Backbone as CSV, one residue per row, in Angstrom:
resi,resn,N_x,N_y,N_z,CA_x,CA_y,CA_z,C_x,C_y,C_z
1,MET,0.745,-0.932,-0.004,0.086,-0.123,0.082,0.778,1.095,0.401
2,CYS,1.995,1.271,0.715,2.859,2.236,0.612,3.538,2.519,-0.786
3,GLU,3.520,1.493,-1.414,4.068,1.613,-2.792,2.926,2.371,-3.488
4,LYS,1.686,2.260,-3.382,0.414,2.841,-4.180,0.610,4.215,-3.955
5,PHE,0.942,4.422,-2.682,0.969,5.964,-1.927,1.834,6.722,-2.640
6,ILE,3.268,6.100,-2.861,4.232,6.675,-3.271,4.153,6.897,-4.636
7,THR,3.574,6.052,-5.449,3.184,6.180,-6.672,2.302,7.102,-6.968
8,LYS,1.088,7.434,-6.415,0.355,8.282,-6.343,0.838,9.569,-5.964
9,ILE,1.600,9.636,-5.259,2.198,11.043,-4.877,3.402,11.586,-6.029
10,PHE,3.903,10.607,-6.510,5.019,10.865,-7.642,4.019,11.276,-8.760
11,ILE,3.084,10.600,-9.241,2.243,11.405,-10.259,1.720,12.401,-9.916
12,LEU,1.117,12.851,-8.802,0.524,14.044,-8.573,1.835,15.029,-8.791
13,LEU,2.928,14.814,-8.273,4.028,15.743,-8.200,4.443,16.141,-9.695
14,ALA,4.438,14.838,-10.595,4.980,15.257,-11.916,3.937,15.900,-12.450
15,PHE,2.372,15.507,-12.195,1.270,16.419,-12.795,1.321,18.090,-12.542
16,VAL,1.675,18.509,-11.170,2.037,19.567,-10.644,2.999,20.352,-11.388
17,LEU,4.193,19.657,-11.794,5.214,20.149,-12.194,5.123,20.318,-13.900
18,PHE,4.184,19.417,-14.450,3.976,19.477,-15.690,3.063,20.529,-16.029
19,ILE,2.051,20.926,-15.109,1.039,21.959,-15.325,1.884,23.399,-15.144
20,GLY,3.001,23.299,-13.838,3.802,24.430,-13.985,4.514,24.550,-14.940
21,GLY,5.264,23.720,-15.617,6.355,23.690,-16.790,5.233,24.003,-17.841
22,CYS,4.075,23.732,-18.014,3.205,24.001,-19.036,3.021,25.465,-19.296
23,LYS,2.896,26.124,-17.980,2.805,27.488,-18.360,3.963,28.173,-18.978
24,GLU,5.026,27.792,-18.313,6.095,28.499,-18.990,6.540,28.072,-20.298
25,SER,6.008,26.765,-20.604,6.341,26.369,-21.928,5.052,26.582,-22.887
26,LYS,3.999,27.304,-22.390,3.023,27.777,-23.364,3.501,28.654,-24.207
27,GLU,4.479,29.891,-23.799,5.227,30.583,-24.798,5.961,29.849,-25.720
28,GLN,6.704,29.069,-25.043,7.678,28.093,-25.749,6.922,27.387,-26.678
29,ASN,5.780,26.786,-26.247,4.993,25.939,-27.404,4.478,26.910,-28.371
30,ASN,4.061,28.022,-27.885,3.805,28.859,-29.223,4.776,29.116,-30.300
31,LYS,6.155,29.495,-29.590,7.063,29.711,-30.534,7.333,28.353,-31.148
32,THR,7.320,27.253,-30.526,7.765,25.924,-31.171,6.357,25.770,-32.095
33,ALA,5.384,26.111,-31.907,4.323,26.184,-32.972,4.541,26.680,-34.090
34,VAL,4.934,28.041,-34.085,5.219,29.101,-34.802,6.452,28.573,-35.843
35,GLU,7.236,28.355,-35.040,8.634,27.405,-35.934,8.099,26.125,-36.657
36,ALA,7.173,25.482,-35.866,6.655,24.197,-36.559,5.824,24.316,-37.683
37,GLN,5.204,25.714,-37.806,4.224,26.108,-38.874,5.468,26.569,-40.079
38,LYS,6.429,27.486,-39.449,7.513,27.724,-40.439,8.256,26.532,-41.039
39,THR,8.181,25.656,-40.325,9.080,24.364,-40.554,8.180,23.598,-41.751
40,LYS,6.790,23.499,-41.432,5.897,22.962,-42.300,5.902,23.549,-43.766
41,ALA,5.837,24.838,-43.419,5.742,25.657,-44.735,6.783,25.340,-45.628
42,GLU,8.414,25.282,-44.698,9.593,25.177,-45.353,9.585,23.827,-46.187
43,LEU,9.194,22.965,-45.111,9.033,21.584,-45.825,7.914,21.214,-47.189
44,ALA,7.010,22.320,-46.767,6.087,22.195,-48.271,6.942,22.592,-49.312
45,ARG,7.749,23.733,-49.246,8.229,24.261,-49.957,9.338,23.269,-50.831
46,VAL,10.084,22.760,-49.788,11.196,21.926,-50.014,10.480,20.625,-50.798
47,LYS,9.464,20.317,-50.629,8.570,19.111,-51.363,8.276,19.298,-52.557
48,SER,7.577,20.796,-52.744,7.458,21.270,-54.131,8.571,21.320,-55.090
49,ALA,9.739,22.113,-54.423,10.904,22.096,-55.247,11.457,20.673,-55.638
50,LEU,11.319,19.567,-54.439,11.912,18.389,-54.990,10.851,17.926,-55.844
51,GLU,9.467,18.122,-55.916,8.586,17.513,-57.000,8.857,18.239,-58.280
52,LYS,9.168,19.334,-58.317,9.873,20.303,-59.444,11.270,19.664,-59.801
53,THR,11.998,19.418,-59.154,13.316,18.854,-59.467,13.299,17.427,-60.221
54,LYS,12.259,16.646,-59.395,11.876,15.259,-60.068,11.630,15.473,-61.424
55,SER,10.549,16.379,-61.288,9.943,16.585,-62.936,10.907,17.012,-63.897
56,GLU,11.698,17.970,-63.365,12.846,18.411,-64.238,13.870,17.459,-64.639
57,SER,14.060,16.466,-63.433,14.942,15.620,-63.636,14.479,14.444,-64.934
58,ASN,13.088,14.181,-64.530,12.420,12.944,-65.682,12.555,13.807,-67.212
59,GLU,11.973,15.139,-67.211,12.198,15.702,-68.424,13.611,15.648,-69.070
60,LEU,14.556,15.995,-68.059,16.119,15.969,-68.596,16.503,14.443,-68.941
61,ASN,15.876,13.483,-68.161,16.107,12.034,-68.381,15.505,11.833,-70.016
62,GLU,14.400,12.397,-70.258,13.842,11.944,-71.450,14.439,12.534,-72.650
63,GLY,14.800,14.077,-72.488,15.786,14.295,-73.423,16.958,13.873,-73.345
64,LEU,17.710,13.602,-72.561,18.814,12.573,-72.530,18.561,11.223,-73.428
65,SER,17.760,10.714,-73.266,17.300,9.427,-74.032,16.891,10.093,-75.440
66,GLU,16.489,11.022,-75.578,16.370,11.296,-76.872,17.652,11.918,-77.821
67,THR,18.241,12.423,-76.741,19.477,12.811,-77.372,20.426,11.644,-77.741
68,LEU,20.538,10.776,-76.963,21.510,9.563,-76.955,20.819,8.803,-77.990
69,GLU,19.340,8.553,-78.354,18.919,8.086,-79.650,19.327,8.677,-80.787
70,GLU,19.288,10.036,-80.762,19.753,11.001,-81.744,21.154,10.647,-82.188
71,PHE,22.125,10.638,-80.839,23.469,10.309,-80.984,23.610,8.802,-81.983
72,GLU,22.950,7.740,-81.312,23.026,6.650,-82.095,22.870,6.753,-83.421
73,LYS,21.886,7.374,-83.779,21.351,7.561,-85.369,22.550,8.134,-85.905
74,ILE,23.015,9.326,-85.328,24.103,9.881,-86.001,25.488,9.111,-86.083
75,LYS,25.678,8.305,-85.212,26.950,7.427,-85.251,26.550,6.386,-86.270
76,ALA,25.231,5.807,-86.309,25.238,4.954,-87.660,25.350,5.523,-88.938
77,GLU,24.759,6.790,-89.076,25.168,7.287,-90.234,26.282,7.604,-90.360
78,LEU,27.097,8.087,-89.567,28.634,8.503,-89.501,29.332,7.026,-90.043
79,ALA,28.816,6.200,-89.326,29.557,4.629,-89.911,29.159,4.356,-91.350
80,LEU,28.233,4.724,-91.799,27.501,4.449,-93.375,28.387,5.228,-94.179
81,ALA,28.222,6.545,-93.608,29.175,7.429,-94.454,30.635,7.303,-94.688
82,THR,31.391,6.896,-93.456,32.369,6.470,-93.531,32.617,4.991,-94.525
83,LYS,31.993,4.081,-94.255,31.785,2.914,-95.003,31.965,3.351,-96.506
84,ILE,31.013,4.174,-96.810,30.690,4.647,-98.329,31.878,5.488,-98.725
85,ASN,32.555,6.359,-97.752,33.664,7.120,-98.218,34.886,6.117,-98.635
86,ASP,34.990,5.341,-97.807,36.030,4.330,-97.917,35.798,3.678,-99.617
87,SER,34.434,2.978,-99.615,34.255,2.332,-100.851,34.666,3.214,-102.128
88,LEU,34.244,4.704,-101.911,34.347,5.742,-102.942,35.991,5.772,-103.003
89,GLN,36.702,5.896,-101.975,38.239,5.886,-101.967,38.983,4.926,-102.934
90,ASN,38.276,3.545,-102.612,38.864,2.584,-103.400,38.504,2.491,-104.804
91,GLN,37.343,2.873,-105.084,36.982,3.063,-106.377,37.814,4.177,-107.244
92,ILE,38.133,5.290,-106.391,38.986,6.354,-107.002,40.169,5.856,-107.206
93,VAL,40.928,4.938,-106.456,42.312,4.286,-106.365,42.185,3.414,-107.563
94,GLU,41.023,2.503,-107.733,40.885,1.599,-109.118,40.866,2.560,-110.391
95,LEU,40.293,3.580,-110.252,39.838,4.351,-111.562,41.312,4.883,-112.058
96,THR,42.129,5.443,-110.671,43.465,6.232,-111.330,44.249,5.191,-111.771
97,GLU,44.345,3.886,-111.138,45.355,2.767,-111.809,44.528,2.676,-113.120
98,GLN,43.373,2.512,-113.394,42.768,2.068,-114.755,43.406,3.343,-115.874
99,ARG,43.380,4.765,-115.137,43.837,5.689,-115.912,45.144,5.539,-116.481
100,ASP,45.775,5.171,-115.373,47.496,5.346,-115.384,47.617,4.093,-116.650
101,GLU,46.720,3.018,-116.613,47.324,2.201,-117.232,46.861,2.377,-118.842
102,ALA,45.694,3.312,-119.150,45.324,3.722,-120.375,46.271,4.642,-121.012
103,LEU,46.940,5.354,-119.861,47.850,6.636,-120.506,49.261,5.742,-120.858
104,VAL,49.400,4.471,-120.373,50.739,4.101,-120.808,50.490,3.257,-122.252
105,LYS,48.955,2.547,-122.364,48.732,2.250,-123.761,48.658,3.376,-124.525
106,VAL,48.133,4.532,-124.241,48.017,5.535,-125.234,49.312,5.979,-125.713
107,ARG,50.145,5.956,-124.684,51.658,6.531,-124.877,52.226,5.405,-126.151
108,ASP,52.158,4.185,-125.513,52.769,3.177,-126.369,52.022,2.850,-128.033
109,THR,50.753,3.119,-128.006,50.161,3.306,-129.095,50.430,4.470,-129.975
110,GLN,50.641,5.520,-129.543,50.977,6.639,-130.064,52.801,6.373,-130.475
111,GLU,53.453,5.848,-129.816,54.819,5.453,-130.231,54.604,4.845,-131.476
112,LEU,53.843,3.551,-131.234,53.668,2.649,-132.431,53.436,3.432,-133.615
113,ALA,51.974,4.327,-133.368,51.647,4.880,-134.657,52.573,5.966,-135.203
114,ASP,53.621,6.516,-134.561,54.879,7.145,-134.898,55.754,6.381,-135.831
115,GLU,56.083,5.410,-135.145,56.910,4.493,-135.890,56.437,3.698,-137.144
116,LEU,55.240,3.295,-137.195,54.445,3.127,-138.370,54.419,4.208,-139.287
117,ALA,54.250,5.753,-138.987,54.084,6.747,-139.441,55.458,6.810,-140.502
118,ASP,56.729,6.654,-139.497,58.123,6.812,-140.154,58.229,5.949,-141.134
119,GLN,57.819,4.436,-140.773,58.215,3.402,-141.938,57.128,3.890,-143.368
120,LEU,56.003,4.329,-142.984,55.247,4.576,-144.190,55.757,5.617,-144.734
121,LYS,56.225,6.801,-144.187,57.199,7.559,-145.006,58.310,6.982,-145.792
122,GLU,59.007,6.155,-145.055,60.287,5.502,-145.909,59.783,4.609,-147.095
123,LYS,58.857,3.982,-146.547,58.313,3.084,-147.859,57.636,4.090,-148.951
124,THR,56.875,5.293,-148.789,56.418,6.170,-149.548,57.574,6.555,-150.403
125,GLU,58.556,7.262,-149.649,59.814,7.505,-150.463,60.439,6.729,-151.169
126,GLU,60.596,5.256,-150.817,61.078,4.621,-151.546,60.160,3.996,-152.711
127,VAL,58.841,4.144,-152.741,58.013,3.852,-153.705,58.331,5.009,-154.936
128,LYS,58.077,6.086,-154.218,58.609,7.401,-155.234,59.887,7.354,-155.893
129,ALA,60.892,6.732,-155.114,62.009,6.602,-155.697,61.835,5.311,-157.009
130,MET,61.195,4.396,-156.552,61.130,3.543,-157.529,60.178,3.654,-158.583
131,GLU,59.354,4.482,-158.424,58.390,5.261,-159.558,59.206,6.219,-160.402
132,GLU,60.036,6.884,-159.810,60.882,7.537,-160.596,61.846,6.785,-161.463
133,LEU,62.343,5.826,-160.845,63.252,4.717,-161.636,62.586,3.895,-162.600
134,ASN,61.054,3.794,-162.341,60.435,3.122,-163.392,60.382,3.706,-164.500
135,ASP,59.921,5.314,-163.877,59.678,6.350,-165.349,60.987,6.557,-166.264
136,GLU,62.059,6.208,-165.232,63.316,6.511,-166.394,63.543,5.397,-167.062
137,LEU,63.194,4.070,-166.479,63.362,3.075,-167.348,62.696,2.779,-168.602
138,ILE,61.214,3.419,-168.294,60.026,3.491,-169.196,60.635,4.366,-170.438
139,LYS,61.148,5.604,-170.198,61.739,6.435,-170.842,62.961,5.680,-171.724
140,THR,63.813,4.976,-171.085,65.086,4.370,-171.657,64.528,3.432,-172.652
141,ILE,63.312,2.722,-172.172,62.859,1.706,-173.014,62.114,2.171,-174.195
142,GLU,61.625,3.407,-173.989,60.989,3.976,-175.216,62.256,4.455,-176.088
143,LYS,63.086,5.196,-175.569,64.163,5.575,-176.189,64.794,4.327,-177.254
144,LEU,64.906,3.220,-176.240,65.483,1.952,-177.014,64.616,1.276,-178.117
145,GLN,63.188,1.462,-177.763,62.536,1.068,-178.991,62.479,2.160,-180.167
146,GLU,62.341,3.329,-179.637,62.698,4.165,-181.079,64.064,3.895,-181.651
147,GLN,64.892,3.815,-181.008,66.151,3.522,-181.830,66.351,2.143,-182.721
148,ILE,65.595,1.035,-181.759,65.375,-0.136,-182.522,64.527,0.339,-183.711
149,LYS,63.679,0.914,-183.682,62.618,1.085,-184.830,63.713,1.956,-185.731
150,GLN,64.024,2.926,-185.499,65.010,3.453,-186.264,66.008,2.515,-186.911
151,VAL,66.568,1.853,-186.520,67.738,0.864,-186.706,67.125,-0.026,-187.615
152,SER,65.954,-0.582,-187.176,65.001,-1.504,-188.166,64.643,-0.758,-189.463
153,GLU,64.193,0.247,-189.464,63.700,0.813,-190.563,65.142,1.101,-191.451
154,LYS,66.107,1.600,-191.009,67.408,1.781,-191.471,67.572,0.373,-192.336
155,VAL,67.500,-0.648,-191.761,68.143,-1.823,-192.048,67.026,-2.257,-193.213
156,THR,65.907,-2.096,-192.825,64.927,-2.354,-193.938,65.018,-1.514,-195.245
157,GLU,65.333,-0.489,-195.170,65.680,0.693,-195.919,66.993,0.025,-196.863
158,GLU,68.045,-0.470,-196.406,68.971,-0.757,-196.956,69.108,-2.141,-197.580
159,THR,68.321,-3.015,-197.031,67.781,-4.251,-197.496,67.013,-4.085,-198.817
160,ASP,66.121,-3.199,-198.627,65.486,-2.827,-200.025,66.125,-2.272,-201.079
161,LYS,67.337,-1.386,-200.845,67.937,-0.786,-201.647,68.733,-1.840,-202.259
162,GLU,69.527,-2.536,-201.838,70.395,-3.472,-202.216,69.571,-4.793,-203.071
163,PRO,70.237,-4.920,-204.085,69.173,-6.158,-204.799,70.218,-7.536,-204.172
164,TYR,69.087,-8.336,-204.433,69.655,-9.799,-203.777,70.613,-10.109,-204.510
165,GLU,71.692,-10.616,-204.052,72.782,-11.379,-204.462,72.682,-12.768,-204.174
166,GLN,73.083,-13.514,-205.248,73.007,-14.766,-205.131,74.428,-15.407,-204.897
167,PRO,74.718,-16.290,-204.109,76.165,-16.706,-204.185,76.564,-17.557,-205.129
């Protein structure tokens, strides 16, 4: 029973102290309440800013995703352009080699044409010389034929003038 009594006194004393402390703390409670209101308002602002930041973060993430997709597309296009460029460079090399080979063939053909032209010129000169020689020979033959004709006529005339002698 003594214990019950001590417990009751202790509770009563705590109650009195609590009520007395409450009077002093009423002002403190009001301050605390005002601070709590300020803190709640600040917390609401922070929550709002956090939501806004989350929203902006989501938008940035979406933008980043779109940018990454565009980057991948550009990267693929660049790879394709590089492949096409390499192919074109190879074609240029092949065409350059073919052009160089064609130029060598043209040069060789030109040299051959020049040689053949020189040979033709030489042969033409030979033919011209032979034609001149042939013309001279024809003239000589004509002269000889004329001389033969003249001699033949002379012989014929002399034979006609001389009587026939019998042996």
